[in-house]
C-alpha positions, 0 to 999 in steps of 0.5 A: 500499500505504501509503495502504491502511494508513493508511486502515486505521489511521484507520478503526480509530482512529475506530471505537475512538472511536465504541465508547468513546462508548457503553456496552452495558448488557443490550440497550440502548446508553447514552452516556458523556455526556449534556447537559441545560439546558447542564450536561454530566453523565458516566456513573457507572454502569448496570444492568438492572432485572430481575423474575423472569427478565425484563429490564425496562429498562436504567438508567443514572446520570449525575452532574456527577463520578462517585460511588459513595455513594448517600446523598450522590447522593440528597442532593446538590443538584446536577444529575444524570439517570437514563436508562431505556431500556425493553427489554421489551413487559412494561412498560406505563403501568399497570405503570410507575405501579404500580412508581413508587408501590412506589418511592416507598413504599420510598424514603421508608419509607412517608412519601409524604404531604409529596410526594403532590402531586408524586408524582401529577404525576410518575405523569402523565408515564407515562400515555401508552403505553409501548413496547419501545425507549422512553427516559425521561430523569429529570433534576434540574437545581439551581434548576429541579427534575426534568424527565422526557423521554420519547424527547427530548420534555419531559413536565413539570417538578417542583420541590423538592429533597425530591421529587428525593431521594425520586425518586432513592431509588427506585433508590439508597435502602436499599430500591431497586427492584433491588439489582443495578441499584443497584450497577450505577449506583454503578459498583460 
């Protein structure tokens, strides 16, 4: 009887540890921490990107240390990441590229000319077919730039802090892709 109680107790403790290591956001599961280029980043917050009544993706923001200040996060020259977990068959490569175009326009108040080359390269990372369940990691590493991974495979890297600021502004600027998603990413 004692062995059964101990085994049950051990099972519950292990189960709680596993469940606390991940966060359910919409129909996606996001980890509490991620590591890129040897830098561990902590979950800051997340939300769901919706258009009309469709849930398109769950997005999580990861930082070196938690923050709820969007401007500070966008301006910071420190490692951070956004994880996008696609949760809809409505997302296509073309729609994602159009959304990126709109996002950069909003993030830069229409002044995309200084980073036009970088934006074109970034859009190329989404040219392959996008499927429900795909995961994109958009990672900024100080001194290296923004690296995009699709399902763990590196798509490419773009250097430049100004590009990073505009990119993270897609989700965190005064004109974000989705206001509720922004609020969620900021942990509010």
